[in-house]
N, C-alpha and C positions, 0 to 999 in steps of 0.2 A: 728066128731072130736072135739066136744064141750069140752070134758074132756081132750083133748090133747093140744090144743092151747088155751092159756089164753087170748090172745088179739084178739079182733074182727077186721077184716080188715076195712080199710078206702078206700075211693075212690082213694086216691093216690097210693094204693097198686095194682091198676089195670092199664092195658095199652091197647091201641088199637092194634089189631093184624090183619095182612093181610097175608093169606097163600101164599105159593110160595117162589121161590128163587130169584125173580127179585128184588134185593136190590136197583137197581137204581130208580125204580118207586114206589115200595111198593104198587102196585095195583093188585087186583084180581077180575076178572069178571067186570072190568070197574069201580071199586070203591076203595076208600081208607077207612080205619077204618071199615073193614068188620065185626069184632066181637071184644069182649074184652076177656082178660085173666089175671089171677093173675101174677104179676111179679115173676121171678124166685127166687128173694131174699126175697120175702114177706112170713113170717111164721105167719099165722093168720087164724081165722075162716072165712069161705067164706061168703060174703054178695052179691054174684053175682046177686041174684034176685032183690036186691034193687038198683043196678046200673042203671042209666037212659039209655034208648035205644040210640044207636049210630046213628046219622044222617049221612049216607054215603056221601062222597064227590065224585062226578063223575070225572073219569079220562078221559083224551083224549085217543082215540083208538090207539093201536099199533098192530103189527103183531100177538101178542099172543092172541088177542081178536077174531081172525077170524079162521074159519075152512073151509073145502071144502063144496060147495053147493051140493044139490042133483044131482046125475049124474056125480060127479067127485070124485076122490080118491087121497089121499096124497102120493106122491112119490118123494124122493130126494128134499124135500123142495118146491115142486110145486103141484098144484091141476091139475091132469090129467083127461081128459075126459074119462069116462067109456064107451067104444064102445059097450058093451053088453046091455047097458041101452037104451031103446027107449025114445027119448026126442024130444019134439016139436022144430024142428030146422027151423023155418020160415026164419031165416037169412042165412041159409046154401048156397043157390044159390047166388053167388056173382061174381063180375067181378074183376079179378086181376088188381091191380093198383088203386083200389077204397077203401074207408073206408066202414066198415061193422059194424052195430050195433048188439049187442049181450047181453044176460043176463050174470050177473056176475058169475064167477066160485068160488067165495068165499062168505061167509056169517058170521055174528056174531054168537057166540055160544049162545045157549038158556040161558036166565037169565043174559046175559052180558048187562050192562047199559052204556058202555063207550060212550063218546061223539065223534061222527064222524065229523072230521074236513075236510078241503078241500082235503088233500092228501089221505084220506081214503074214499072219496065219491065213490059210486059204479062205477066200471069201465064199461063203456058201449060202448067202441069204439075200433076197431082194424083195421088192414090193411088186406084185403082179401088175404088169403093163405100166409101171412107173420107173423107167430106166432112161439112161442117156441115149438109148437107141430109138426112143419113141417120142414123138412130139406130144407134149402134155401141158396142162395148165393146173396150177395149184392155187388155193385160196385159204386164208385163215379166217375162221368165224368163231369169235370168242376164244375158246381153248381147244378147238378142233381144226385140224388140217384136212382139207379135201383136195382131190385131184381128178382130172378128167383126161384120159388118153384120147388122142385125136386120130391116131393111125389105125387102120384096119378094124375099126369098131363102128358097126352100123348104128348102135345105140349110144348116143353121146349123153353121158350123165356123170355127175360127180360122185366119187366114192370116198369114204373116210380113209385117211392114211392110218394104218393100224399101230400107231404109236401114241400112248397116253401122254397128254400134256397137262394133266390136272394139277400136278405138283410144281409147276413152273411159275405160279403167280400171275401177275398181270402181264400178258404177252403183248408187246408193242409192235414187233416186226419179226421177220424170219427170213432165212434163205436156205437153199438146199443144194449141196454138191452131189448131183446124181452120179457123177463118175466115181467118187470115193464113198458114196452112200453115207453122207454125214449131214445132219440137220443142225442149223445154227439158229438159236432162239434168242431174241432180244427182250429182256424183261426189265423190271425196275432196278435190278442189281447190275446187270451188264449182259454179256453174251455168253451163252451156254452152248457147248458142242455135244451132240449126241449122235454117235455113229451106229448104223444098223446093218453092217456088212457081214457080220457073223452071228451065229446063234448065241455065242457066249456074250458078245457085247450087248445084245438086246436083253438076254435073260438077267444079266448082272446089272443092267441099267448103268452103264459106264459113262454117265454124263459128266462133263467137267466145265468149270467156268474158265473161259479163255481170256476174257476182258472184264475187269470190274470197273464200271463207270456208270453211275445212275443217270448222267446227263445225256447219254446217247439216244439218238432218235432214229437211226437207220444203219443198215449194214448191207454189204454185197460181197459174195464169195466169187473169186475168179478161179474156175476149175482148172484152167490151163497151168497157172503158176501156183495154185493153192494159196494165193494171197487173200487175206480177209480185210476188206475195207470197212471202216466204220466211222461215224461222224456224229457230232452234236451240232448246236446252232452256230458255232464259230470255228470248229476245227475238223479237218479230215485227216484220218490216220490210216495206216496200213500195218497189218501184222503178218509175218510169215508163219503159216500154220505148221511148217516143218520145224522151225527153230524157236518160235515164240518171241523173236525180236520184233520190235515195233518201230515205226517211223512216222513223224508228222509230215504230211504232204502240204497242207495249207492251213494257215491261221488268218482269220479275217475279223475285222471289227463289225462288219455287216452280218446280220443274222440270216442264216441259211434256213429256208423252209423245205428244201428238196435237193437231193444230190443223186445223180445217176452216173454210174461208172460204165464206160465202154472200153474194156481192157484190150480188146484185140486191135482197135485203132488208136489206142493210147490217148483217150480223151475222157475228161470229166466235165459234166454239165451240172450247174447249180443254179438255183433260183434264190434271189435276194430282193428285198424291198429297194425301190429307187429313191430318188431325192425328194419326191413328194409322197403323200399318203396313198394316192391312187396310182402310183407307178410301180411296176414290177419288172425286174431285169433278169435275163438269162446270161450267164457267163460260161463260155466254153474254154477250157484250158487243157494243157497237156497233162498227162497222168502224173508228171512230176511237179505239177503246181504252177506252171507258167501260163498266164492268161493269153489267149489267142484272139478272141473276139467276144463282143457282147451286144445284146439287143434289148431294148426296153419297150414296154407296152403299157397301155392304160387299162388293161384288164388283168385279173388275177391269172397267173400261170399255174397250170395244174401238173402236167408231166411232160417229159421229153423222150422221144424215141430216135433211133437211128436206123434207117433203111440200108442195110449192108449191100443190097443189090443195086440200088440207084445212087447210093452214097449221098444221102440227103438226111438232114436232121428235120424231124417233125415235132413242132412245139404246139401243145394243146393248151389254149387259153380258155377262159370261162365260156365264151361264145364264138370262138374263132380257132382255126387251125392254120399255122404258119409253117412254110417250108424254107429251110436255109441250107445252102450248099455246105460241103465239108470245110470249105475255106472261109465260110461266114457270110457269103453273098445272099441277099434276099432273093427268093425265087417266086413265091406265090403265097396268097392267103385267101381263105374262104370262110364265110359265115356258116356256123353249124349249130345244131341243138344236140348236145350230148345226152346220152341216156343215163344221167345221174353224175355225181361227182366222181371224176376219174382218179383211180388210184395207181394204175399201171397201164402201159400201152406197148404194143409191138406192131411194127409195120414192116412188111416184106413185099417189095415190088408193088407198092400202093395198096396192098391188101391190109386191112386194119383190124386189129384185135384189141379190145378194151376190157379192163376190169374196173368196175365201178363199185360204189358202196352197196348197190342194189342187185348186182349180177354181172355176168360176163356176156359180151356180145362180139360176134364176128360174122361178116357177111350179112345175111338177113336173119340170123339166128340170135336169140337172146335167152340166156339161162338165168332165171331169177334166183338169187340167194341174198336175203336181207342181212344187213349188219356185217358186211365184209370189212375186215380190218386191213388186210394186206393181200397181195397176190403176186404171182410170178408166171412168166411164160418160159417153159423149158423146151426150146425148139432146137432142132439139129441145124448146125451151121451148114448151109448148102455150098458155101465157097470151098474150093479145093485147097486154097492156100492155108497152111497150118499157122498157128500163132507163132510169132517171131521168137518167143521165149522157149518154144518147145525143145529146141536143140541147143539152147544157150547153157553155158557153164558158169553161172554167177554164184557167188559165195552165199549170199543171203536173199537179196531181192533182185528180181528181174522184172522190168517194166517194158511193155511193148510201146514203142513210139509211133510206129506205123506197122503195116502188115509185114514189112520186111526188116525193120530196124528195131533194136531193143537197147535198153540201157541197164547196166548193172548198178545197183545202189546198195546203201548200207543203212543201218539203224542210226538214230540220232546220236551225235557225238562220235561217229565213226566215219572213215573215208575209205573209198575203194582203191586198192593198190592193183592197177591193171597188170603189172608185171608178175605179181604173185597170185593174181586172181583171188584176192582175199580182202576182207574188211579189216581195217586196223583202226586203232585209237586216233582220233583227230587231235593233233598236238595243239591246235588253237583252242581246244576246249579246256577250261581251267582245271577241271577235275582230273584230266589226264596227267597233269604234273603233280597234283596234291595227293592222289591216291596211289597206293602200292599196287603192283600187278595182281596180287591176290585179294584185292578189295573191290567192292562195288561202288560206282560213282552215283551218289544220290543227286537228285535235281537241285538240292540246296547246297551242293558242293561238299557235303559231309561224306566221309568215307566209312564204310562198314565192311566186315569180312564177307567174302562171297557166300558163305553159308547163310548169311542173313537175307539173301535175296529169295523172295517167295517162300519163306519158311513159316508163314502164318503169324509172324510177330512184326509189328511196325517199328523198325529200328532207325530209319532215317530221320524221322520227325516230320516228314512231308508226305509220307505214304508212297513215295516213289519206288521203294524196295518191294512193295506189295501190289504195284500197279502193273497191268498187262501180263499177269501171270497165267501161263497156259494151264497150270494146275497148281494146287496148294500142297506143300510138303509139311511134314511134322516139324516141330521146333528144332532148330539147329541142323536139319537136313539140308542138302544142297540140291538145287534143281538143275538137271542136265539141260543143255541148250537144244540138242537136236532130237532127242528121243522121248522127251516128256517123262523122264524118270526121276524119282527122288532117291538120293544116295544118303545113307545115314552118316552122321558126323564122324563116327569111328572109322568109316571107310574112306574118308577124305585124306588124300596124301598118304595112302597106304602102299603105294607102289604098283597098284593095279588099276586099269581103266574100267571103273564101274559104269561110267557114262560112255555111250557110244562115241561121243566127240572128245572124250578125255578131259572134260572140264574139271573133274574132281582131282586130277593130277597136275593141273596147270600151276605154274609158279610155286611149286612146293619146296624148292631149295631154300634151306635156312629157316623154314617155318617150324 
């Protein structure tokens, strides 16, 4: 092209280029500045051979840097053990109720140079026969968690989960992410996260308060998106466990007594009191808070299930069971006598599993356990269709609307820019105008420095700067958004990205 382009290119006509579509990190195979390319608007003779070599900048590891280890295959966002492969399973013989050490089911891709930090250290710990690969039931009795594996175990019995909860106060509810091996505990303070995927995390007891709200009555973790749903009597919220950002999904004047999240089909079911004292209503809405249908009854409603094989909602009333189609049409009801007050239910192809205050029942079996506070069914999804969010590239929140559709969403006071695939400040929010880019928007429209967010000191005057903190930092430290790390005040705006997401170096010009 010597005779076509008159001007020879300069160094400024080239840019660092990182392949891929992950605009948030701009990393590929664990490095930034992977190669160089001529800018699109540069019309000149190439001098690419004379451009100095790029020194790659190492990136912190993310999920995109890992694949399944030998002997495992990828399915529905998980690394599943290949049962046809012969593998040295020295750890296989184990005793239920005890921890077991095992080789990791994930590994870095060949050639990937990403920096492995604490949260991506090789997972080497799990609970015997209590994994996402085995159907199981868990229950909470006082301050003890118990579980029962249901697969390949001729003797069905409950075993204590080997994690002490004696220091967590009055436990109201819990949930477990078996894929990431993290326990979420709801007590009188809020929600506490305790992960048990490595020996270090367990030995050092690295629990952290992810939500501070004494009014909460329930929670649900979606392992596909790692979204943490939580609610009190009037509000349903969701938090991204990756970033710590939160969003209010629903606010209602009617008091909710029960909320059930069905993330894969994009539905939320809730129970509220009706217009009269003896009327109770079920509202089913989309996971983004839009009501789709409701039904009211003259009996107290206990729990709600969804049969994913028959695609039917099953509503358990005090002395009745009602079946409703996915679209809200009435199908069937029958009079029943329940084996106690129902706390949780699971239905699969009309096969019924119940957790009551007095025990657990399924089929013709009943396992007595008095004073059960809460319980969960950890069953493998038999459907081959993966969650619609599994391959989505949303910035902060991804919500499944159906089994094939999803919606990207953002925290309160932010909007999603579909062109940039990024959450941005909502210009209709008053605080977006009043606060500087390096300041935090308080709920009362007061502006404080970003370093005041989650630093252990109430700066806003309405506690909004210390609410929904994924962890607490020392005074004047800054909380990173994506990696749950505290950066000291002296390291803010020092020219180096101490946060994985670069939050400590944002908006530093002129500061």
